[in-house]
N, C-alpha and C positions, 0 to 999 in steps of 0.2 A: 252496885252492889250489885246485887241478882242475878245482875246478867255474866255477870265473872266466870261462872261454872259452864254455864252452854257455850263462851269465848271460846275458853279455856278446851271443852270439849269436844269441839273444832276444830279448834289449833290440833289437838289430839289427834283425829279424822282422818284430817289434810296428811298432816303428816305422813302417818301409815299409810296412807294410799302414795303419796307420793313414796317411798319404802317401796311400798307394795309392785310402784309399777314403773318403779328403776329393777328392782329384781324380777320381773315378770320379764322387762325386757334381753336384764342379759342373762334369763333361761334361753329366752327366742334368740338368740347371736347364740350362744350357744351348741344348742340344737343348729341351728344355720351350718353353725363351723364343720359339729359331727357329720351331719350329711357330705358336706361340701367333702369333708375328707373321706371321707368313705365313698365317694364317691367317684370321687378320683385317686384313689388303690384300687376301688374294682375297675375304674376305667384301666390301671398300665397293668392289672392281672390278666384281663381281659387281651389287652395286644398284644400279651406276654404268650399267652395259649393261641390266640389268632393266629400268629408268627410261626410253633410249634408246628401249625397243620399243617399251614402250608408250607413249608419243609419239608414237611415227612410225607406229602400226597407228590413231591415234587422229584424225592429222593423215589417214591413206589411208580414212578412213572418211571424214572432213569432203570429199576433191575425190571420193569416188563421190556423195555426196550432192549436191553442184554439180555436177556433171554432168547425175545422172538429171532433176536442175531445170532443166536448162538446156535439155535433149534435150527435154524434156518443153514450154517454155515455146515453143523452132524447132517442136516437133510441131505445137500448137495455133498458129502462127500458122502456119505453110504448108496448115494445112486451112482456116483464112479466107480468105488468099490464094485456096484453091480454090471455098470457096463463094462468093464475093461474082462470082464470074463468071458464073454465070445469073440471081443480079438485076438487072447490069447489066454489061448484052450490050455497054457502049461500053469497059468495062474490060478492059484485054489485059490476058490473063497475061505475068509479067516472063518474057523470055526465058533469066531462069538456075532456071525452078522448078527443068526437071527435073534438075539439077546439085547446085540446094539439095537435093532426092529424093532422091540419089543420096547424096550426103556425112553426108545425116541414118543416113539408112540404114546405112550401113556404118561410124559412130560407134558407135548399137547395137550393132553386129555386134560393135566394136572391147572394148564396157564390159562384155561377156559375158565373154569369158577374164580381165581381169584383179579384175573380181568374182570372180569364183572364183578368183583367185592372191590376193586377198587373204584370202578365209576360209581357204584355208589357213593362211597366216600366223598366222590367227589361232587357228584348231586347236592349230598347232604352239607357238603362248605359253601358249595352257593346259594343254598339254602338261609345259612345261618346267616354269610352276607350280607344275603339282603335283611335278613333283620337284624341283625349290626346297624345296617343304613339305617329302617324303619325307627331303631325302639325308640320310648323317650327318654337314653341316658337317668334314670334312676339307678340308686342302688338293688333295686331288687330285678329289674331290668338287666343291668349290669350283671348279677348272680347267675341269674339262668341263664343268659349266654355263655357265660365260662363253664354251667354245669355243658350245656351243650357242647361246646368249643372241647370240653375233661376227654367227656366220652366220644368224642369222632379222632382229640387225640388216640386216643388206647384201641381204638379199633386200630388205625394206623398201624401203631407199631405192632399190633398180631400181624396186620395184612406185612409188615417190612416183613417178622420173622418170616414167617412161609416163605415170604419172595426169594430174600439171601437162601435157605436152603436148600432150595427147589435150583439157585441159581448156582451154588454146590454140585449138587448132582447133574445139571447139565453141562457146568464147565469138565466134571468129572469123564461126563462120555462123551464131549467133545476131543477131549485130550484123549484117548483111548482108539478113538475110531482115529484122528489127524495123525495118533502114530504107527497106524497100519498105513496111510495113505501120504505120509509120508511130511503131508502139512502142518505147519508150525498151527499153535491155538492163537486165534486170536483175542490182542491186549485187550478189548473191551470185555470180552468175557471175567479178566478179573477182579470180582465182587469191588474192592476195594479201589476201582477206577472213579468211580460215580456215586455210591455212598459215602464216601466222606468217611469221619474217625467217629460218627456217632453207633454207638451200637446198639442194638433193642430186640 
């Protein structure tokens, strides 16, 4: 009879340990589930940020091509206006020619820094893609990449705004010069042609 309390205590301890062990395993499984869910959510967010950054980079590239194309047309038209003068002295130079030439030169000067900024974003994107390929797939590493890609996207939104503003000004100049030369403005200079419906 004297062994009954000891046996009962041992059984109680074993029961408590079993309950605690089950609880611990349950908590571990719940933590693993939360970890996996958090990782999955962050992976999806990162993929979205990455895609948007890639699209923004592509759009900046297209805007730069439009700017260069339109500036080249303006340059050709201005050259043709000046070259016509010696052959037909009766054809006066347009009074706005000095203004057009100055604006054209100014736009060339503005394009340089914007193109440099674009190349910086290209390099940043490439570096982030390398980190993305090598990161440890933990929620923390996903969160860090999300922050970096969000910053990249914000930079590209600002760059896109500047490029669109400049393209609008260059297109206006092209139309003014083209109206004098009789040539029509190229379709490529229409901002909606390549940039799509996204605004920013």
